[in-house]
Structure formats: structure tokens, C-alpha cells
C-alpha positions in Angstrom: -45.2 -57.7 46.6 -45.2 -59.6 43.2 -44.0 -58.1 40.2 -43.6 -59.8 36.8 -40.4 -59.4 34.9 -41.7 -57.3 31.9 -42.4 -54.6 34.7 -40.2 -51.5 33.7 -37.4 -51.6 36.1 -37.3 -47.8 36.8 -40.9 -48.1 37.9 -39.9 -50.9 40.2 -37.2 -48.5 41.6 -40.0 -45.8 42.2 -42.2 -48.1 43.7 -39.6 -49.4 46.3 -38.5 -45.8 47.3 -41.8 -44.5 48.1 -44.3 -47.2 48.9 -43.1 -47.6 52.5 -44.1 -44.0 53.0 -47.7 -44.9 52.0 -47.8 -48.0 54.6 -48.8 -48.1 58.3 -45.8 -48.8 60.2 -47.3 -51.9 61.7 -46.8 -53.5 58.1 -43.2 -53.5 58.5 -41.0 -54.6 61.5 -38.1 -52.0 61.9 -35.7 -54.8 61.0 -37.5 -55.7 57.9 -36.8 -54.8 54.3 -39.7 -54.7 51.6 -39.2 -57.4 49.3 -40.0 -57.7 45.7 -40.4 -61.1 44.1 -39.8 -61.0 40.4 -42.1 -63.3 38.4 -41.5 -64.2 34.8 -44.4 -63.6 32.3 -44.7 -67.5 32.0 -45.6 -67.6 35.7 -42.4 -69.2 36.9 -40.8 -67.7 39.8 -37.5 -66.1 39.1 -34.7 -66.6 41.5 -34.1 -62.7 41.5 -34.8 -61.5 45.0 -34.0 -57.7 45.6 -34.7 -55.8 48.9 -35.2 -52.1 49.5 -32.0 -52.1 51.7 -29.9 -53.7 49.0 -31.2 -51.2 46.4 -30.4 -48.4 48.6 -27.0 -49.7 49.2 -26.3 -49.9 45.5 -27.5 -46.2 45.1 -25.0 -45.2 48.0 -22.2 -46.4 45.6 -23.1 -43.2 43.6 -24.4 -44.8 40.2 -23.3 -43.0 37.2 -25.7 -40.4 35.6 -25.9 -40.4 31.7 -27.3 -36.9 30.2 -28.7 -36.9 26.8 -29.4 -34.0 24.3 -31.3 -35.5 21.4 -31.6 -33.1 18.3 -32.8 -33.5 14.7 -29.4 -34.7 13.3 -27.4 -35.3 16.7 -27.3 -37.2 19.9 -24.9 -35.5 22.6 -24.1 -37.3 25.8 -22.2 -36.7 29.0 -21.6 -39.6 31.6 -21.1 -38.0 35.1 -19.7 -39.9 38.1 -18.6 -39.3 41.4 -14.8 -38.2 42.0 -13.6 -37.1 45.4 -17.2 -36.4 46.5 -18.3 -34.2 43.3 -19.8 -35.5 40.1 -17.9 -34.7 37.0 -17.8 -35.9 33.5 -16.1 -39.2 32.8 -17.0 -39.2 29.2 -18.7 -36.8 26.7 -19.5 -37.2 22.8 -21.6 -36.3 20.1 -23.2 -38.9 17.3 -23.5 -36.5 14.2 -25.1 -36.9 10.9 -28.3 -38.6 12.2 -31.3 -38.9 10.0 -34.6 -40.7 9.6 -32.8 -42.8 6.9 -30.1 -45.4 7.0 -27.5 -43.1 6.6 -24.0 -44.8 7.2 -22.1 -41.6 7.1 -23.1 -40.9 10.7 -20.5 -41.2 13.4 -19.9 -41.3 17.0 -17.2 -38.8 18.4 -16.1 -39.4 22.2 -13.9 -37.4 24.5 -12.7 -39.4 27.7 -11.6 -37.5 30.9 -9.2 -40.5 32.1 -7.4 -40.9 28.6 -7.8 -37.0 27.4 -8.2 -38.3 23.9 -10.6 -38.3 21.2 -12.0 -41.0 19.2 -14.4 -41.5 16.3 -16.1 -44.5 14.8 -18.9 -44.9 12.1 -22.5 -46.1 13.0 -24.2 -48.7 11.8 -26.9 -46.5 10.7 -28.0 -42.8 11.0 -30.9 -43.4 13.5 -31.2 -42.3 17.1 -31.5 -46.1 18.2 -28.1 -46.7 16.5 -26.4 -44.1 18.1 -27.8 -44.8 21.6 -26.8 -48.6 21.0 -23.1 -47.3 20.1 -23.1 -45.0 23.0 -24.3 -47.7 25.3 -21.8 -50.4 23.9 -19.0 -47.8 24.7 -20.0 -47.0 28.0 -20.7 -50.8 28.9 -17.1 -51.4 27.6 -15.3 -48.6 29.2 -17.2 -47.7 32.4 -17.2 -50.0 35.5 -20.0 -48.5 37.3 -23.9 -48.7 36.7 -25.9 -46.2 35.0 -28.6 -45.2 37.7 -30.2 -42.5 36.0 -30.4 -41.2 32.3 -31.4 -37.3 32.2 -33.0 -36.0 28.9 -33.2 -32.6 27.9 -36.8 -31.9 26.6 -37.6 -28.5 25.1 -41.0 -28.1 25.9 -43.0 -29.2 28.7 -46.1 -26.9 28.4 -48.2 -26.3 31.5 -48.1 -29.8 32.5 -44.5 -30.3 33.4 -43.5 -27.4 35.6 -40.6 -29.5 37.1 -38.3 -32.4 36.3 -40.0 -35.7 36.6 -39.6 -39.3 36.0 -40.5 -40.2 32.5 -43.1 -43.0 32.9 -45.4 -44.5 30.4 -48.1 -42.1 31.8 -45.8 -39.0 31.5 -44.6 -40.0 28.0 -48.1 -40.4 26.8 -48.8 -36.7 27.9 -45.6 -35.4 26.6 -46.5 -37.0 23.1 -49.4 -34.5 23.1 -47.1 -31.5 23.1 -45.3 -32.5 20.0 -47.2 -29.9 18.0 -45.6 -27.1 20.2 -42.2 -28.0 19.3 -42.3 -30.0 16.2 -38.4 -29.2 15.5 -37.5 -30.5 19.2 -39.7 -32.7 21.2 -40.0 -35.6 18.8 -36.3 -36.1 18.5 -36.1 -35.7 22.4 -38.6 -38.3 22.8 -36.6 -40.5 20.1 -33.6 -40.1 22.5 -35.9 -41.3 25.5 -37.2 -44.4 23.8 -33.4 -45.3 22.8 -32.2 -45.1 26.2 -35.0 -47.0 27.8 -33.9 -49.9 25.5 -30.3 -49.5 26.2 -30.6 -48.8 30.0 -33.7 -50.7 31.1 -32.6 -50.7 34.8 -31.9 -46.8 34.8 -34.2 -44.2 35.8 -35.4 -42.1 32.9 -35.6 -38.4 33.9 -36.9 -35.5 31.8 -35.7 -32.0 32.5 -37.7 -29.4 30.6 -36.5 -25.9 28.8 -39.8 -24.5 29.7 -40.1 -25.3 33.4 -38.1 -22.6 34.9 -40.5 -20.2 33.3 -43.5 -21.7 35.0 -43.4 -19.0 37.6 -44.1 -16.1 35.3 -47.2 -14.1 36.2 -50.3 -13.9 34.0 -49.6 -10.4 32.9 -46.3 -11.6 31.6 -47.2 -14.8 29.8 -50.6 -13.7 28.3 -50.8 -12.3 24.8 -53.4 -9.5 24.2 -55.4 -11.8 22.0 -59.3 -12.7 22.2 -59.8 -14.7 25.4 -60.2 -18.2 23.8 -56.9 -17.9 21.8 -55.1 -16.0 24.8 -56.0 -19.2 27.0 -54.5 -21.4 24.2 -51.3 -19.5 23.0 -49.2 -18.1 25.7 -45.5 -17.4 26.4 -43.6 -20.3 27.5 -39.9 -19.3 27.3 -36.9 -21.5 26.8 -33.3 -22.0 27.8 -34.6 -22.3 31.3 -32.2 -25.0 32.2 -29.3 -22.8 31.3 -30.9 -19.6 33.1 -31.5 -21.5 36.3 -28.1 -22.7 36.4 -26.2 -19.5 35.9 -28.3 -17.7 38.3 -27.8 -20.1 40.8 -24.1 -19.7 40.2 -24.2 -16.0 40.5 -26.2 -15.9 43.7 -23.7 -18.3 45.3 -21.0 -16.1 43.9 -22.5 -13.0 45.5 -23.2 -14.8 48.6 -26.7 -14.1 48.8 -29.7 -15.8 49.8 -31.9 -14.2 47.1 -31.1 -12.2 44.0 -32.6 -10.2 41.3 -30.9 -10.6 38.0 -31.1 -10.2 34.4 -29.5 -13.2 32.5 -28.6 -13.2 28.8 -28.2 -16.8 27.0 -26.4 -15.7 23.7 -25.7 -18.3 21.4 -26.7 -19.4 17.8 -30.3 -19.1 19.8 -30.6 -16.4 22.3 -32.8 -15.3 25.1 -33.1 -13.1 28.1 -34.6 -13.9 31.6 -35.9 -11.5 34.1 -35.4 -12.9 37.8 -36.8 -11.6 41.0 -35.8 -13.3 44.1 -34.4 -16.2 42.3 -37.7 -16.7 40.3 -38.2 -16.2 36.5 -40.8 -13.4 36.2 -40.2 -12.6 32.4 -38.4 -13.9 29.4 -37.9 -13.0 25.7 -38.8 -16.2 23.9 -42.5 -16.9 23.7 -44.8 -19.5 22.4 -41.8 -20.8 20.3 -38.2 -20.3 20.5 -38.4 -18.0 17.3 -39.5 -14.9 19.5 -37.5 -12.4 21.4 -33.9 -11.5 20.4 -32.4 -11.3 17.0 -30.5 -14.9 16.6 -28.0 -16.4 14.5 -30.5 -17.4 11.9 -34.0 -16.8 13.4 -35.6 -13.4 13.3 -36.7 -12.6 16.9 -39.5 -10.0 17.3 -41.1 -8.8 14.0 -44.4 -7.2 13.3 -46.7 -9.9 12.5 -48.3 -8.1 9.6 -45.1 -8.7 7.7 -45.8 -12.2 7.7 -49.2 -11.6 6.5 -47.7 -9.5 3.7 -45.2 -12.1 2.7 -48.2 -14.8 2.2 -50.7 -12.4 0.5 -48.6 -9.9 -1.4 -45.4 -12.0 -2.1 -47.0 -15.1 -2.8 -45.0 -17.1 -0.2 -46.5 -20.4 1.1 -46.7 -20.7 5.0 -43.8 -23.4 4.9 -41.4 -21.1 3.2 -42.1 -18.1 5.5 -41.5 -20.6 8.3 -38.4 -21.7 6.9 -37.2 -18.1 6.2 -38.1 -16.9 9.8 -36.1 -19.9 11.3 -33.2 -20.5 9.2 -32.6 -17.4 6.8 -33.0 -14.3 9.0 -31.3 -13.0 12.3 -27.5 -12.3 11.7 -27.5 -14.5 8.5 -30.3 -12.7 6.9 -28.7 -9.2 7.4 -25.0 -10.3 6.4 -25.1 -13.6 5.2 -23.5 -15.4 8.2 -24.9 -16.8 11.3 -21.7 -17.1 13.3 -21.4 -14.4 15.7 -17.6 -14.7 15.9 -17.4 -13.8 12.0 -19.8 -11.1 12.2 -18.0 -9.5 15.3 -14.8 -9.6 13.0 -16.5 -7.9 10.4 -17.8 -5.2 12.8 -14.1 -4.8 13.8 -13.2 -4.4 10.4 -16.0 -1.8 9.5 -17.8 -4.1 7.0 -21.0 -2.5 6.4 -23.4 -5.3 6.5 -21.7 -7.2 9.5 -21.6 -3.8 11.4 -25.4 -3.3 10.7 -26.0 -6.9 12.1 -24.0 -6.7 15.2 -25.4 -3.2 16.1 -28.9 -4.6 15.6 -28.0 -7.6 17.9 -26.4 -5.5 20.4 -29.0 -2.7 20.4 -31.9 -5.3 21.1 -30.1 -6.9 23.9 -29.3 -3.5 25.4 -33.2 -2.5 25.2 -34.1 -5.7 26.6 -31.5 -4.9 29.8 -33.3 -1.5 30.2 -36.8 -3.1 30.0 -36.0 -5.9 32.5 -34.1 -3.3 34.8 -37.4 -1.3 34.6 -39.4 -4.5 35.7 -37.2 -4.8 38.7 -37.6 -1.2 39.7 -33.6 -0.9 38.8 -32.9 -2.8 41.9 -30.6 -5.3 40.0 -28.0 -7.4 41.7 -26.3 -8.7 38.7 -26.4 -8.9 34.9 -25.1 -12.3 33.6 -23.9 -13.1 30.3 -23.6 -16.8 29.2 -23.7 -18.9 25.9 -21.1 -18.9 23.5 -21.6 -15.4 22.5 -22.4 -14.0 25.9 -19.2 -16.1 27.5 -16.5 -14.7 25.0 -17.6 -11.3 23.3 -16.1 -8.4 25.1 -17.3 -6.1 22.4 -20.9 -7.2 23.0 -20.2 -6.6 26.9 -19.1 -3.1 26.3 -21.9 -2.2 23.5 -24.8 -3.5 25.9 -23.4 -2.1 29.2 -22.1 1.3 27.8 -23.9 4.3 29.7 -25.5 1.8 32.2 -22.7 0.0 34.1 -19.0 0.7 33.8 -16.8 -2.4 33.0 -13.2 -3.4 33.3 -12.3 -6.1 31.0 -8.8 -6.2 32.6 -10.4 -8.9 34.9 -12.0 -11.1 31.9 -10.7 -14.5 31.9 -12.3 -17.2 29.6 -10.8 -19.8 31.6 -12.8 -19.1 34.8 -16.5 -20.3 35.6 -17.4 -17.0 36.9 -15.8 -13.7 36.0 -17.0 -10.2 37.5 -16.2 -7.7 34.9 -17.5 -4.7 36.7 -15.3 -1.8 37.2 -14.5 -1.1 40.9 -15.4 2.4 40.8 -17.7 4.7 38.6 -15.4 6.3 36.0 -15.5 10.1 35.2 -17.4 9.6 31.8 -20.4 7.7 33.2 -23.2 9.6 34.5 -24.2 9.5 37.8 -27.8 9.1 37.3 -27.3 5.9 35.3 -30.1 3.6 34.9 -28.7 0.8 37.1 -27.4 1.3 40.7 -23.8 0.8 39.8 -22.6 0.7 43.3 -24.5 -2.6 43.6 -25.1 -4.1 40.3 -22.3 -6.5 39.1 -22.0 -7.8 35.5 -20.9 -11.3 35.6 -19.7 -13.7 32.8 -20.7 -17.1 33.7 -20.1 -20.3 32.0 -23.3 -22.4 31.5 -23.3 -26.0 32.1 -26.8 -27.5 31.0 -25.4 -31.2 31.2 -24.5 -30.6 34.8 -27.6 -29.1 35.6 -29.6 -32.0 34.1 -27.3 -34.5 36.0 -28.1 -32.7 39.1 -31.8 -32.9 38.7 -31.4 -36.8 38.1 -29.8 -36.9 41.5 -32.9 -35.8 43.1 -34.5 -39.1 42.1 -31.6 -41.3 43.3 
């Protein structure tokens, strides 16, 4: 097989991995390897000669997996390598202050597993490319292994990407058509892909989509009651899928069951709920965009659409102003002036009126969602899962949401554990016997999410 040097290296690896399956066995003797001859673009044969067997042997040495989460103003990374048979984080860091300009105030902050120390350095500019170059330079200077794959968190995969995939030129072209579905996220995710492809040309580039876990939603859950042509175009997608999938799998293992019914709450600055039946997502609170669903730090969640029309028609607001308000000036922030849940909860504890109202609104909507999803599962719920910054830490929220439904015992709560079962061992006297949940079998679990590890595990499928 003749391949020119300009051909992307990750595509070469894919071809080597899968092509023999497509060839008749007579094409290769048992002792033969598939050889790739690399020829430069100028037509002169290269001395480089790589066999399929040597490539597999390289993979068997457990190459590192780099996970990237590219946002509008930051580029987060985690480098996983194998230690004692398991993959763990060797380095993690964040490039902050990124813009589309040459802002020299951007910095890269890195934490090392081996040294246990933090370090910070300025970036040459505030672009994603400069951030990726700094990350690559650090890795190449401090990590002895090879990077086998780079996993990218991509917010929106639409209906085209229902599972993780290799980011080939063809898939990237299809992804670019989805930018309009997530204009605040996908373009920045793609900037991370371009930067990583340049920095690590020999590594596989893998896309992991927030929406893919919810591709199993049935039509009655994802279809909006709009005129048919519009309903086919605008539908519920759901988000936070990587996190929900990870914590549901952790809960399943913890409970020791092959399949579970679960209600998962990812509660942070962004908030969503997912209803899981037999390990599969069957409903979720976010919709066509991540603006829908539960009230959030600064996002409104579900509101009457007529309000938006009134704001434009009667208040004279422009569409852009309404969009900014719904995304950045609503939610907890809109009610009490703070999007920080810890600050709002403290105000609730101190009896501050607006903080109390904001926190009660938030807890009420989470509880209402819990009851609705319990009904979807015919009240057969193996576990309720709390995850995310708020879900993992707020014992007050746990109680407000589960009060009257499932008895809790926060004496068992430990923030240092990856999974914590806070369900009371026995139904207390003040809890009605006809509660919505079957309390003898429903557990309330606080599960630490780890989206970076989940993305790394998806990358391993391609190595």
C-alpha cells in the first residue's frame, strides 16, 4: 500500500487497523504484516517503513490519552496514562483568558500528579492555537510516552453523531454544518480540534458528544408539538450526556446490577436531569439547546414562550438582548444577583429573602422533575443520582428535593468518596408509607462525575 507523506497520520492508523478485515485471507500469509510505504509528495521514497505488527506493539505500550475541553475563553486538558493497569491523570491544566484577539494576559496553569505542584506561565497570545502549542510543548518536555489519541468534548452532535467517532476530514465537514445548533460551543470545540491536529499529527483525534447519550430518546420524548415541518427540524437533543452516562454506569456497578432505572441530576452552573430506563436515556430536561429545563446559575430554564414575544413586542427589546438576558442574566442570578449556588445556599440558610426564593425555586423544580421522571419509570426507580458541583456538595438540596419521597441519612455523606449512598437504612416514622418512591428499593447516590475520564475511556475504544 503506497501512501504519501502528506496523508493524515491518524487516517493511516485507521486504515492499518481495519483494512485487513476487508481483504481476503489469501491476500496475506499468516506470517505476513501489512506494509505501508510512505512516499513524500515530491515522489521520492521515504526510508520510513511501518508494519501493522509494530504499530500494534506500539499501542500495546499503553500510549497516553489527552482529553481537551475547548470553551470560548478557556482550553482545559487532562493527560491520562496507565499506572498499575489503570489509566489515571498525569497532568491537568487550563489555559485561561482566551479570546479571538492577541491578548497577552492569557495564562496556562498546570497541575502535575508526580510533583503535586501547580505552575503557571503566560501564553504568547490569547488564541486557542497558542494555548495548544503551550500545552503540547509542556507535554513533550515532561511526558516520556507518546500521545496515542486526543479526545475532544464536543457539545452538539445533532442526529448525525450518535456515538463517539474518529474526527476525519469527512466528519469534521459534517460537524461544521452543526455550528448553528450550538454557536456558543461547537466553533470553540472545533478550534481545539484544529489546534490539537497540528500539535499532535500522529495521534487519533476522537470526538465525544454531549448529545449522543440522548440519541435513544423515543419520538414522543424528543418531538415538540409544533407544525410537522418545524417539528422535524426543531427537536429535543439533550446535553450533559457524557456526565450522565458516566455516573449512571458508576451507579450500576455500585448496585451490582446488569441494568438499572435511574434519575440522574447533573447540577452545577448548568443543570439537567435525565431519566434512564434499563441503562438507556429515555428523557432529559434540556432541549433543542442547553437553555431549556431546570433553572440554572444564570440561565432561565423553562419559561412561557409568550414572555419572549412580549419582551420583543411590548418592552422593545432586541432579539440579541433577550438572548443575552435568558442566558446570562436569569436563573439564580436573575432572582438574587448571584449565580454561585454556595452563596445562594448560604443566603437561604441565613434567611435572606431573595436568596431563599432563588434556592427554593431551584429545589422545587428539581423535585418536580424527580416526581415526573418517577412516573415515567412507573415508580420503579433503582436510584436517584446527584452529581455536578451543586449535586455533589449540597446536603441542603438533597433534603429539599427528597423530603417526603425518600428518607435520607446524611450521617453517611462523605465528600471524599466517589460514590456515597445517603439513603436512610429504614423508613422513619414521619415519612408516609405511600410515598411516591418505593423506598425499600430506591437508593439516593451522590456520585462524583468525571467527564475527562469518560472521554479518555471512549478514546481507548479506537486504540
